[in-house]
C-alpha positions in Angstrom: 18.5 -2.3 -12.9 15.8 -4.4 -11.4 17.1 -7.8 -10.2 14.2 -10.2 -10.2 14.8 -13.6 -8.6 12.6 -16.7 -8.7 12.3 -18.4 -5.4 11.0 -21.5 -3.6 7.9 -20.0 -2.1 6.1 -21.4 0.9 2.4 -22.1 0.4 -0.6 -23.6 2.2 -1.0 -27.3 1.4 -4.4 -27.6 -0.4 -4.8 -31.2 1.1 -4.9 -29.5 4.6 -6.4 -26.1 3.7 -9.3 -26.6 1.3 -10.5 -23.0 1.5 -7.7 -20.5 0.9 -10.0 -17.6 1.6 -10.1 -18.8 5.3 -6.4 -18.3 5.8 -5.4 -15.2 3.9 -5.9 -11.5 5.1 -5.6 -7.9 4.1 -2.2 -6.3 4.8 -1.3 -6.0 8.5 -1.8 -2.2 8.4 -5.4 -2.7 7.4 -6.2 -5.1 10.3 -7.9 -3.5 13.3 -9.1 -5.3 16.4 -12.4 -6.3 14.7 -10.8 -7.6 11.6 -8.2 -9.5 13.7 -11.0 -11.2 15.6 -12.7 -12.2 12.4 -9.6 -13.6 10.9 -8.7 -15.6 14.2 -12.2 -17.2 14.0 -11.9 -18.2 10.3 -9.2 -20.8 10.8 -6.6 -21.9 13.4 -4.1 -21.5 10.5 -5.0 -18.0 9.5 -1.9 -15.9 8.7 -3.1 -13.2 11.0 -1.5 -15.2 13.9 1.8 -14.5 12.4 1.5 -11.0 10.9 -0.6 -9.4 13.6 -1.1 -11.7 16.6 -3.1 -11.0 19.7 -1.5 -9.8 22.9 -2.4 -11.7 26.0 -2.1 -10.9 29.7 1.4 -10.7 31.1 3.0 -10.3 27.7 6.2 -8.5 27.5 7.1 -6.5 24.5 8.3 -9.4 22.4 5.8 -12.2 23.1 3.5 -11.5 20.2 6.6 -11.8 17.9 8.0 -15.0 19.4 4.6 -16.6 19.2 4.5 -15.6 15.5 7.8 -17.5 15.0 6.4 -20.5 16.9 3.3 -20.6 14.7 5.5 -20.5 11.5 7.7 -23.3 12.7 4.8 -25.4 13.9 2.8 -25.0 10.6 5.9 -26.0 8.6 6.5 -29.0 10.8 2.9 -30.1 10.4 3.0 -29.7 6.7 0.2 -27.0 6.7 2.8 -24.9 5.0 5.1 -26.4 2.4 8.0 -25.0 0.4 8.0 -25.4 -3.3 10.9 -27.5 -4.7 11.8 -25.4 -7.7 12.6 -21.7 -8.2 9.4 -20.1 -9.2 7.7 -16.9 -10.3 4.1 -16.7 -9.3 1.7 -15.0 -11.7 -0.8 -13.1 -9.6 -4.1 -11.7 -11.0 -6.7 -9.7 -9.2 -10.2 -9.6 -10.6 -12.4 -6.8 -9.1 -15.0 -4.2 -9.8 -14.5 -0.5 -9.5 -16.5 2.5 -10.6 -19.0 0.2 -12.4 -16.2 -1.6 -14.4 -15.0 -5.2 -14.1 -11.2 -5.0 -14.1 -8.2 -7.4 -13.9 -4.8 -6.3 -12.6 -2.0 -8.6 -13.7 1.3 -9.0 -12.0 3.7 -11.5 -10.6 5.4 -12.4 -7.3 9.2 -12.7 -7.1 12.1 -11.8 -4.9 13.7 -8.5 -5.6 17.2 -7.5 -4.7 17.3 -5.0 -1.9 18.8 -1.9 -3.5 17.4 1.1 -1.7 19.3 3.6 -3.9 17.8 2.1 -7.1 14.2 1.6 -5.8 12.0 4.7 -5.9 9.8 5.4 -2.9 7.1 8.1 -2.9 5.8 8.2 0.6 7.2 9.1 4.0 7.4 6.5 6.6 6.9 6.4 10.4 9.1 5.0 13.0 6.5 2.9 14.9 5.4 0.6 12.0 9.0 0.0 11.0 10.0 -1.1 14.5 7.0 -3.4 14.7 7.8 -5.1 11.4 11.5 -5.3 12.3 10.7 -7.2 15.5 8.5 -9.6 13.5 11.2 -10.2 10.9 13.8 -10.9 13.6 11.5 -13.5 15.2 10.4 -15.2 12.0 13.1 -14.5 9.3 10.2 -14.5 6.9 8.4 -12.4 4.3 4.6 -12.6 4.6 3.1 -9.3 3.1 4.0 -8.1 -0.3 5.8 -5.0 -1.5 3.6 -3.6 -4.2 6.0 -2.6 -6.9 5.4 -0.7 -10.2 7.5 -0.6 -13.3 6.9 0.9 -16.7 7.0 -1.2 -19.9 4.7 0.0 -22.7 5.8 -3.0 -24.8 4.4 -5.4 -22.1 7.2 -8.0 -22.7 7.1 -9.5 -19.3 3.2 -9.5 -19.2 3.0 -11.2 -22.6 5.6 -13.8 -21.7 3.8 -14.8 -18.4 0.3 -14.8 -20.0 1.5 -17.2 -22.7 3.1 -19.4 -20.0 -0.2 -19.8 -18.1 -2.5 -20.0 -21.1 -5.1 -22.7 -20.7 -4.0 -23.5 -17.1 -6.3 -23.3 -14.0 -4.9 -21.2 -11.2 -3.2 -23.2 -8.4 -4.4 -20.7 -5.7 -7.8 -19.0 -5.6 -9.1 -16.8 -2.9 -11.8 -14.2 -2.3 -11.1 -11.2 -0.1 -13.4 -9.4 2.3 -14.6 -7.1 -0.5 -15.6 -9.9 -3.0 -12.4 -9.5 -5.1 -10.8 -12.6 -6.7 -7.1 -13.4 -6.2 -5.6 -16.0 -8.6 -2.1 -17.4 -8.6 -0.2 -19.6 -11.1 3.3 -20.9 -10.4 5.7 -20.6 -13.3 8.9 -22.8 -13.1 10.1 -22.9 -16.8 13.7 -21.5 -16.7 13.4 -20.0 -20.2 10.2 -18.1 -19.3 11.8 -16.9 -16.1 14.9 -15.7 -18.0 12.8 -13.8 -20.5 11.0 -12.0 -17.7 14.2 -11.2 -15.9 15.6 -9.7 -19.1 12.5 -7.7 -19.8 12.9 -6.0 -16.4 16.6 -5.8 -16.1 16.8 -2.2 -17.2 13.6 -1.1 -15.5 13.3 1.2 -12.5 11.1 0.0 -9.6 8.6 2.2 -7.8 7.1 1.3 -4.4 3.3 1.7 -4.7 2.5 0.2 -1.3 4.7 -1.3 1.4 7.2 1.5 2.1 7.5 0.5 5.8 8.1 -3.2 4.8 10.7 -2.3 2.3 12.6 -0.1 4.7 12.3 -2.7 7.4 13.8 -5.4 5.0 16.8 -3.0 4.3 17.3 -2.4 8.0 17.3 -6.2 8.7 19.8 -6.7 5.9 22.1 -4.2 7.5 21.7 -5.9 10.9 22.6 -9.3 9.3 25.7 -7.9 7.6 26.8 -6.2 10.7 26.7 -9.5 12.6 28.8 -11.2 9.9 25.9 -13.4 8.7 25.8 -14.6 5.1 23.1 -15.9 2.9 22.7 -19.6 2.6 20.2 -19.7 -0.4 18.6 -17.3 -2.8 15.9 -16.8 -0.3 17.8 -14.8 2.3 18.1 -11.3 3.9 19.4 -9.5 0.8 16.2 -9.9 -1.1 12.5 -9.2 -0.4 9.3 -10.7 -1.7 7.4 -8.3 -3.9 4.7 -8.3 -6.4 5.4 -6.4 -9.6 2.8 -4.7 -11.9 3.3 -2.9 -15.1 2.1 0.7 -14.8 1.2 0.6 -18.6 -1.2 -2.4 -18.3 -4.9 -1.7 -17.7 -6.5 -2.5 -14.4 -4.4 -0.1 -12.2 -6.8 1.6 -9.7 -5.8 4.2 -7.2 -8.5 5.5 -4.7 -8.3 8.8 -3.0 -7.7 9.0 0.8 -9.8 11.8 2.2 -9.0 14.0 5.2 -11.0 14.7 8.4 -10.0 17.6 10.6 -10.7 17.9 14.4 -9.4 19.6 17.6 -9.3 23.1 16.0 -10.0 25.8 18.7 -12.7 28.4 17.9 -13.3 26.9 14.4 -15.9 28.9 12.4 -17.0 27.1 9.2 -18.4 30.3 7.6 -15.3 32.3 8.4 -13.1 29.5 7.0 -14.9 29.4 3.6 -14.7 33.3 3.4 -11.0 33.1 4.0 -10.5 30.3 1.5 -12.2 32.4 -1.1 -9.1 34.6 -1.4 -7.1 31.8 -3.1 -9.9 29.4 -4.1 -13.1 29.7 -6.0 -15.7 28.6 -3.5 -19.0 27.1 -4.8 -21.7 25.6 -2.6 -23.5 22.4 -3.5 -26.7 20.8 -2.3 -25.6 17.3 -1.4 -22.7 14.9 -1.1 -23.5 13.3 -4.5 -23.3 16.8 -6.2 -20.1 17.5 -4.3 -18.5 14.2 -5.6 -19.5 15.0 -9.1 -18.1 18.5 -9.0 -14.8 17.3 -7.5 -14.4 14.6 -10.1 -15.2 17.1 -12.9 -12.4 19.3 -11.4 -9.8 16.6 -11.4 -7.4 18.7 -13.6 -8.0 22.0 -11.9 -7.1 21.2 -8.2 -10.7 21.1 -6.9 -11.4 19.9 -3.3 -14.6 19.0 -1.7 -15.4 20.5 1.7 -18.1 19.8 4.3 -18.2 21.8 7.5 -21.1 23.3 9.5 -23.7 21.6 7.3 -22.4 23.2 4.1 -21.1 21.4 1.1 -18.6 23.4 -1.0 -15.9 22.9 -3.6 -12.6 24.8 -3.3 -10.8 25.3 -6.7 -7.4 26.8 -6.7 -7.3 30.1 -8.7 -3.6 30.2 -9.3 -0.9 27.4 -9.3 1.7 30.1 -8.7 0.4 30.3 -5.1 2.4 27.1 -4.3 5.6 28.7 -5.7 5.0 31.6 -3.2 4.2 29.4 -0.3 7.1 26.9 -0.8 10.5 28.4 -1.3 12.4 25.2 -0.7 13.8 22.8 -3.3 10.6 21.1 -4.3 9.7 20.3 -7.9 6.7 21.6 -9.8 5.4 18.1 -10.0 5.4 17.9 -6.1 3.9 21.4 -5.7 1.0 20.6 -8.0 -0.1 17.4 -6.3 -3.5 17.8 -4.9 -2.4 16.5 -1.5 0.5 19.0 -1.5 -1.8 21.9 -2.2 -4.4 20.8 0.4 -1.7 20.3 3.1 0.2 23.6 2.3 -2.4 26.0 1.1 -5.4 24.9 3.2 -4.4 22.8 6.2 -1.2 24.8 7.1 -2.0 28.3 5.8 -5.6 28.5 6.6 -6.1 26.1 9.6 -2.6 26.2 11.2 -2.0 22.6 11.0 1.8 22.3 10.2 3.9 19.3 9.1 4.6 18.2 12.7 1.0 18.2 13.6 0.3 16.1 10.4 3.0 13.6 11.2 1.7 13.2 14.8 -1.9 13.1 13.5 -2.9 15.7 16.1 -5.6 17.2 13.9 -6.0 14.9 11.0 -7.5 11.5 10.4 -8.0 9.7 7.2 -11.0 8.1 5.5 -11.9 6.2 2.3 -15.6 6.4 3.0 -17.2 9.8 2.2 -20.6 8.9 3.8 -19.0 7.7 7.0 -16.8 10.8 7.1 -19.8 13.0 6.7 -21.5 11.2 9.6 -18.6 11.9 11.8 -18.7 15.6 11.1 -22.5 15.7 11.7 -22.0 13.9 15.1 -19.4 16.4 16.1 -16.6 13.9 16.2 -14.8 15.8 13.4 -15.0 19.5 12.3 -14.2 19.4 8.5 -14.3 16.7 5.8 -12.1 17.3 2.8 -12.9 15.2 -0.3 -10.0 14.6 -2.8 -9.5 13.3 -6.3 -7.1 10.3 -6.5 -3.4 10.7 -7.2 -2.5 9.2 -10.5 0.1 6.5 -11.2 2.0 8.9 -13.5 2.2 11.5 -10.7 3.6 8.7 -8.4 6.3 8.0 -11.0 7.2 11.6 -11.7 7.6 12.5 -8.0 9.5 9.3 -7.2 11.8 9.9 -10.2 13.0 13.1 -8.6 13.7 11.4 -5.2 10.9 13.3 -3.5 8.3 11.9 -1.1 4.6 12.6 -1.3 2.7 13.6 1.9 1.6 10.6 3.9 -1.6 8.8 2.7 -1.3 10.2 -0.8 -2.3 6.9 -2.5 -4.5 4.0 -1.9 -4.0 1.3 -4.5 -7.0 -1.0 -4.8 -7.5 -3.8 -4.3 -4.8 -4.7 -1.7 -2.5 -7.6 -2.2 -3.6 -10.5 0.0 -1.2 -11.7 2.7 -0.7 -15.5 2.9 -0.9 -16.5 -0.8 2.8 -17.1 -1.0 5.4 -16.7 1.8 9.2 -16.6 1.8 11.5 -17.9 4.5 15.1 -16.8 4.7 18.1 -19.1 4.9 20.9 -17.6 6.8 24.4 -18.8 7.6 25.2 -17.5 11.1 
């Protein structure tokens, strides 16, 4: 089912770029103005100039994208970027620390056939980011960021094949990200090794962990190309997309929670809110953020949420899962109804606070945070009214919901660390 294709990746020439860390970035959607400025200063060849370039005075709506195309062409002409000569799979390891443990997440970079009906997505997407990425793809005809893909293989056939292939070899690419995590890449060109990996994944379903907007954009661009009568001129073309694949059954898979901050509620009374929540949730007060975090983690299997409002720390633990069956009468699976984010959005945000699905999509009342202490400070400063602390969604929950063709609420998962942009690129060849 999964069509995995080796490709002639485009990489920075180490003779011209001695420090890979100076030219790679976090994914485009993690780059704000401050991060953009830092990346611009690190190197004149930093990939940020392509994936999220600066606007300048008198720009029209397309200038930032045409400049991206110009940068790509110029760097290829100068030899700063070079295309590999052989079809390649790129083994990609991330070495990082999380929760006091040193972990390694092992995967590989390849092209994947664009088959939207056979690839499982788990999050809803927004129109704006897809339009932005489509304009960039039209201007560059390239893939820069990764689609973070999951598959399940308890036997670990592909992993063992690739580990054996790089045994004793030093990585060709080494980079350190802004959080101190190491990113290591080994090209693998042996046709027999590649064939074994393709066979191992041929019957596997693929699940998008991160990169939903990028995947849908690639599908939209493919449809545009076909409508124009364009055809592919090489394996690297519009009918495939660069992706990085990780086995969900391998260790090293970390998902962080994305917490919620609530604002712009009229006549909000924290005490009245907690009293009302007590009808459906067991409410228990705590003395500090650290105690709140411990209590939420301990309640990971009982739908426990942390709450901070009006100077009060409290946990809210759902009394009866049947509440979700009573609140949601539509065609939603039990797996979807029992997600913590689904319960929070339905039973708390909408039912108790009046924040409906439209308000969530338009972010009228909700912002998101991965930093509990920073979120707390925003509530104390009066910038936000409530902070909700969540447990992380599990990889198994992602798989079960995606298998049913359902979409989780937005910002349900945060896979950590992110895949660096700029390690390997792909340029399409199109017959027009």
